N, C-alpha and C positions, 0 to 999 in steps of 0.2 A: 400313816407312812405308805401303806400299800396303795392308797388312792393316789398320792402324789407320784409314786413310781409309775403307776398305770397311765396317769395323765401325761407324763413326759414321754413315755413310750408311744402313746397315741399321737402326740404332737410330732414326734420324729417320723412316725409312719405316714402321717398326712403330708409332711414336707417331702418325704421321699417319693410319694405318689405324684405330687405336683411336678417335681423335676422330671420324672419319667414321662408324664403326660405331655411335656413340652419337647420331648426328644423326637428325633426323626430316625426311625428304625433303619431306613435305607443308608443313612450316613454312618451307621454303626456296623455295617457289613465289613467283613474282614479284608483289610488291605493285603494284597498278595494272594488272596483266595481265587479259586477258579470261578470264572464268570458264568459257566453253564448253569449251575443251580439258580443263579440270580435271574437268568433269562426266563426260567420257569416261574419264579416267584414274582417278578415285576414285568408285566406284559408289555409295558411301554419301552422297556430297555431294548435297544437295538442290538442285534447279533453282529459281533465284529467280523465274523466270517463273510457276511454280506458285502463288506467293504472291499474284499479281495486284496487287502494289503497285509503282507506278512512282515514280521520282525520290526515293526514300527509302533510307536505309541499312538493310539487313536484317541481323539477327543470328540465326545458327543455332548451336545448342549440340549438341555430340557428346561421346562419351567419347574421350579422346585416344588410347587404345589402338586405336581403330578406324582411325586414320590413321597412327599412329607405332609403330614396333617397339621404341622405347627403353623398356626395362622400368622404368626409373626414373620414367617418366611415366604408368605404368599406372593410378595412382590419381588422375589429374587429369582435368579437363574442358577441352574445347577449344571456344572460341567462334570462329566464322568470320563475318566482316563483308563484305557485298557491296553495292555501289551501282552502279546503271546498268550491270549486267553486268560490273563490274570487281571484282576482289579488293581490298578496302580494308585488311584486316588480320586478325590473330589475337589471341586472348587465351587464355592458359593459366591455369587456376585450380586450387588444391588445395581439398580440403574442410578444415574446421576440424580441427586436430590438437592434442592436448595436448603433442606433441613439437615442438621447434624443429628439424625434420629438414631443412629447406631444399632440398627436392627440386627445385623450380623454379629456385632460385638456382644450384644445382649445374649444371643444364642450361644456364642462361644463361651461366654462367662458362665451361663447356666449349665452347659453340657460338658465343658472341658476344663473349667476352672481358670480360664484366661482372665487375668486382672491387670489392668494398666490404667491408672488414674489420668494419664496424659490424654487418653482418647476423648475425654469429656471437654477438653479445651478445643474450641471450634477451629483454632488456627493450627492445631497439631496435625501433621501428616507423618506417616511412618508405618512401622511394622512391629508386631510383638509375636514371640514364639513361646509355645508351651508344649511340653511333652506330656501326653496323657496315655498311660499304658504304653503300648508300642507305637502309638500314633504321634506324629509330629504335626502340630497345629500352628499355622502361620496366619495371623490376622493382619490385614493392611487397610489403611485409610488414606485416600488420595483426594486432592482438591484440584479441579481443573483450572484454577486461577480466576474463576468467575463466581466464586462462592457456591459451587455445586460440588457435592461430595460423592465418593464412590467407595464402597467397602468390598473387600474380598476376604475369603477364608479358604486356605488350602488345608486339606486333610489328607495326609499320606503317612508314609513311614520314612525314616532316614534312607532306607534302601531304595525307595522309589521316587523320592521328591524330585530328583533331577530329571526323571523320565517325563514329568509333567511339563517341563520347559521345552521339550523337543517334540511335542505332539502334533499330529496331522489332524486338522479339523475335518470331520466327516459330516456332510450335510444330508 
């Protein structure tokens, strides 16, 4: 009996390590938190003070692989939203693909518990929302009409989600 108990505990431990290994620590940073400690922690993150714009939400775009080790996200882009020196949210995006490969959906499923059977239907386009802790996660899949797909994942909070829609892109 003791052996079976240890066996199950070991299996659960291995499963939990696997899910942590696929996570992206940067996307787990606190939404609403001060950006200054993140500027020290992530050297590629640009300082919003350099933009010279106050009281507006700023949008910075990066290659996701510059912040995340998750190899499944290597062909995605990461948008980082900052307002008043606070982290407002993230958006992951794929490039258009002729395949319905669901890279971002798989990430959202593994890390935030997003589950929607409809996304596996190649014809389905739409959005799914999940609340994970204090985060509001919005997954979307679009089709350009020529069988090319585009995925997006917004990660924010209810308080800051609207701020992402009014952002000024900073190049």
